[in-house]
ZAMARGU-4260 file (C-alpha; in steps of 0.2 Angstrom, whole numbers, plus 5000, padded with zeros to 4 digits):
<rodrens>
0) 5491/4736/4813 | 5489/4755/4815 | 5503/4766/4809 | 5515/4776/4820 | 5509/4794/4823
5) 5518/4811/4825 | 5515/4825/4837 | 5517/4843/4831 | 5531/4854/4836 | 5535/4872/4831
10) 5553/4870/4825 | 5566/4856/4820 | 5572/4847/4836 | 5589/4851/4843 | 5603/4839/4844
15) 5610/4825/4834 | 5602/4808/4830 | 5588/4814/4819 | 5583/4809/4802 | 5572/4821/4792
20) 5560/4819/4778 | 5547/4830/4769 | 5530/4828/4776 | 5519/4822/4762 | 5501/4828/4761
25) 5491/4812/4755 | 5482/4797/4762 | 5493/4788/4775 | 5494/4769/4772 | 5501/4753/4778
30) 5503/4741/4764 | 5504/4722/4767 | 5509/4709/4754 | 5509/4690/4756 | 5511/4682/4739
35) 5496/4686/4728 | 5487/4695/4742 | 5489/4713/4744 | 5480/4724/4757 | 5481/4743/4757
40) 5476/4750/4774 | 5471/4767/4779 | 5478/4776/4794 | 5463/4771/4804 | 5463/4752/4799
45) 5451/4753/4785 | 5454/4745/4767 | 5458/4757/4753 | 5461/4744/4739 | 5445/4747/4730
50) 5448/4766/4728 | 5466/4763/4721 | 5464/4748/4709 | 5479/4754/4698 | 5491/4751/4712
55) 5487/4732/4715 | 5497/4725/4701 | 5512/4736/4702 | 5513/4732/4721 | 5514/4713/4716
60) 5527/4717/4703 | 5539/4728/4714 | 5536/4723/4732 | 5545/4709/4741 | 5535/4693/4741
65) 5531/4695/4759 | 5532/4713/4767 | 5524/4727/4776 | 5528/4745/4772 | 5522/4762/4778
70) 5519/4776/4766 | 5508/4789/4759 | 5496/4788/4744 | 5498/4804/4734 | 5492/4811/4717
75) 5505/4823/4709 | 5499/4836/4697 | 5507/4850/4687 | 5507/4862/4702 | 5510/4850/4716
80) 5501/4837/4726 | 5482/4836/4723 | 5474/4831/4739 | 5456/4835/4732 | 5459/4823/4718
85) 5463/4810/4731 | 5447/4814/4740 | 5437/4811/4724 | 5443/4793/4724 | 5432/4789/4739
90) 5417/4786/4728 | 5405/4772/4730 | 5404/4768/4712 | 5418/4757/4705 | 5415/4764/4688
95) 5419/4781/4694 | 5434/4776/4703 | 5441/4767/4688 | 5438/4782/4677 | 5448/4793/4689
100) 5462/4780/4691 | 5464/4782/4672 | 5464/4801/4672 | 5474/4804/4687 | 5483/4789/4694
105) 5490/4788/4711 | 5507/4785/4717 | 5514/4779/4734 | 5529/4787/4743 | 5537/4774/4755
110) 5546/4780/4770 | 5547/4764/4782 | 5549/4745/4780 | 5541/4736/4795 | 5543/4718/4789
115) 5552/4708/4775 | 5550/4690/4773 | 5547/4683/4790 | 5558/4696/4799 | 5548/4709/4810
120) 5558/4725/4809 | 5548/4736/4821 | 5560/4733/4835 | 5575/4738/4823 | 5582/4756/4825
125) 5575/4767/4811 | 5592/4771/4804 | 5593/4752/4800 | 5575/4751/4793 | 5579/4765/4782
130) 5594/4756/4775 | 5584/4741/4772 | 5570/4751/4764 | 5583/4758/4752 | 5589/4741/4748
135) 5572/4735/4744 | 5569/4750/4732 | 5586/4751/4724 | 5577/4750/4707 | 5561/4758/4712
140) 5550/4763/4697 | 5534/4773/4696 | 5521/4773/4703 | 5532/4770/4718 | 5544/4782/4726
145) 5556/4782/4740 | 5555/4798/4751 | 5570/4809/4752 | 5579/4808/4769 | 5593/4818/4777
150) 5603/4820/4793 | 5608/4837/4789 | 5598/4851/4798 | 5602/4864/4785 | 5594/4853/4771
155) 5579/4850/4782 | 5577/4868/4786 | 5578/4872/4767 | 5565/4859/4764 | 5553/4867/4776
160) 5555/4884/4769 | 5553/4879/4750 | 5542/4864/4749 | 5525/4871/4754 | 5521/4877/4737
165) 5523/4859/4730 | 5510/4853/4742 | 5522/4846/4755 | 5516/4854/4771 | 5531/4852/4783
170) 5545/4841/4788 | 5545/4825/4798 | 5559/4821/4811 | 5562/4803/4817 | 5575/4797/4829
175) 5588/4787/4820 | 5588/4775/4835 | 5569/4774/4837 | 5559/4758/4835 | 5542/4758/4827
180) 5528/4760/4839 | 5511/4758/4831 | 5497/4771/4835 | 5509/4781/4847 | 5514/4799/4843
185) 5533/4797/4844 | 5538/4805/4828 | 5539/4824/4826 | 5530/4834/4813 | 5536/4852/4810
190) 5522/4861/4801 | 5520/4879/4794 | 5509/4891/4803 | 5505/4907/4794 | 5493/4921/4797
195) 5481/4930/4786 | 5466/4942/4787 | 5449/4935/4781 | 5432/4942/4779 | 5419/4934/4790
200) 5403/4931/4779 | 5393/4919/4789 | 5393/4906/4804 | 5387/4889/4809 | 5379/4885/4826
205) 5387/4873/4837 | 5380/4856/4836 | 5375/4857/4854 | 5370/4875/4855 | 5358/4880/4841
210) 5354/4898/4845 | 5366/4899/4860 | 5383/4895/4854 | 5393/4898/4838 | 5402/4883/4831
215) 5412/4890/4817 | 5415/4906/4807 | 5414/4905/4788 | 5429/4914/4780 | 5431/4922/4763
220) 5445/4931/4753 | 5443/4942/4737 | 5450/4936/4721 | 5457/4947/4707 | 5439/4949/4699
225) 5432/4955/4716 | 5423/4940/4720 | 5422/4934/4738 | 5427/4916/4738 | 5424/4904/4752
230) 5441/4898/4759 | 5437/4888/4774 | 5431/4890/4792 | 5438/4896/4809 | 5433/4885/4824
235) 5440/4878/4840 | 5433/4891/4852 | 5430/4888/4871 | 5412/4886/4877 | 5413/4904/4884
240) 5419/4911/4868 | 5406/4902/4858 | 5392/4911/4869 | 5401/4928/4868 | 5401/4927/4849
245) 5382/4925/4848 | 5380/4943/4855 | 5395/4950/4846 | 5389/4944/4829 | 5371/4948/4832
250) 5372/4966/4824 | 5379/4959/4808 | 5364/4947/4806 | 5352/4961/4802 | 5348/4962/4784
255) 5363/4951/4780 | 5357/4944/4764 | 5355/4962/4756 | 5368/4962/4743 | 5377/4947/4751
260) 5390/4939/4739 | 5384/4922/4744 | 5366/4926/4743 | 5362/4913/4730 | 5371/4899/4739
265) 5362/4903/4755 | 5345/4901/4746 | 5350/4885/4737 | 5345/4868/4744 | 5359/4859/4753
270) 5356/4844/4742 | 5361/4854/4726 | 5376/4843/4720 | 5381/4857/4709 | 5386/4868/4723
275) 5396/4857/4734 | 5410/4869/4736 | 5399/4883/4743 | 5395/4886/4761 | 5382/4875/4768
280) 5381/4864/4753 | 5382/4845/4756 | 5395/4834/4748 | 5399/4815/4749 | 5412/4820/4762
285) 5400/4828/4774 | 5390/4812/4777 | 5377/4818/4789 | 5385/4833/4796 | 5373/4848/4797
290) 5381/4861/4785 | 5367/4874/4786 | 5374/4891/4789 | 5369/4909/4794 | 5374/4924/4783
295) 5383/4939/4791 | 5385/4956/4782 | 5403/4954/4776 | 5410/4968/4786 | 5420/4959/4799
300) 5439/4955/4797 | 5447/4942/4807 | 5465/4937/4808 | 5467/4918/4808 | 5482/4906/4808
305) 5483/4892/4795 | 5496/4879/4791 | 5493/4874/4773 | 5484/4879/4758 | 5476/4866/4746
310) 5472/4875/4730 | 5461/4890/4735 | 5456/4883/4752 | 5463/4880/4769 | 5468/4862/4770
315) 5463/4862/4789 | 5452/4872/4800 | 5460/4889/4803 | 5463/4896/4821 | 5456/4912/4828
320) 5469/4925/4832 | 5460/4942/4834 | 5448/4954/4826 | 5455/4967/4814 | 5444/4982/4815
325) 5458/4992/4807 | 5457/4982/4791 | 5445/4984/4777 | 5436/4969/4770 | 5441/4973/4753
330) 5459/4971/4758 | 5457/4953/4762 | 5463/4945/4746 | 5473/4930/4740 | 5489/4940/4738
335) 5492/4937/4756 | 5493/4918/4753 | 5503/4918/4737 | 5516/4904/4737 | 5525/4901/4721
340) 5525/4882/4718 | 5544/4876/4717 | 5550/4863/4705 | 5556/4851/4719 | 5541/4840/4718
345) 5545/4836/4700 | 5563/4834/4704 | 5559/4821/4718 | 5548/4811/4707 | 5560/4812/4692
350) 5575/4806/4701 | 5568/4789/4702 | 5560/4787/4685
</rodrens>
């Protein structure tokens, strides 16, 4: 059974009848238990059990004998949620997964109860499902947690403003009277959208337009030491815009490697495992994608919008807004993105220890 999905909105929905929750940034999961059988399912229906072996026994110990729950697998570090640590779990070697499970064990934050015993709760209003979930987890213990929830819009707005620094990238809004509809976008997610100026230091050709259409722009920001760090890409252009960009970027391709801050990366083999985080370097997550890239003289500045930072990178693809010929590349630094990590994440987890 696929989980219920959400559509993005720009602000908290008006009116009454909503229950708000923090939006957790992890791996969405639907967890099934039937006696000694436990199945941890991904958002798209694939098994996750082998990647999180440390959850199996605690699930048997704490979950009802027969149940289905909806939640998010997360790894909480000192400075917030560690999504990159979650990605490292998707490793083919069981020994590697076991090692990482011991070093940074995962937790599950639950936010819906879909079945208990022989009772299918999907047609029950969410307000009642929430009460049933709270009853099931009246004495919840780590590594499991019950997500905070509120009907108060002021509290939800405060969460939206303060939680980003802890790795929670928005607020979920669910109708109190709503039923559970698998694979349908009926919930609402209110996510951050921020803007910053980045240096354009390279690009990738579109997969269907080698030499004729731009696929994405490679973005960089300067750190305190003056190094240009790769922070992500800007994409989602129209076909016309992709073709226009070919001509626009052409002058910046000339002598582009002369003094380029990413020159060494451009010359390394895409199979160099030691350079996975650099532009054009392959990783286990790329799985067949062509990550070759073309350098540009780092003279262009672009304004992009982004919704969430994960460490020093954009969590998702940034969106093009406009060129900034009035800005100097050297002024594009991480100071634009500074978000002080609040203590709320530790508080949320501590309240149920």
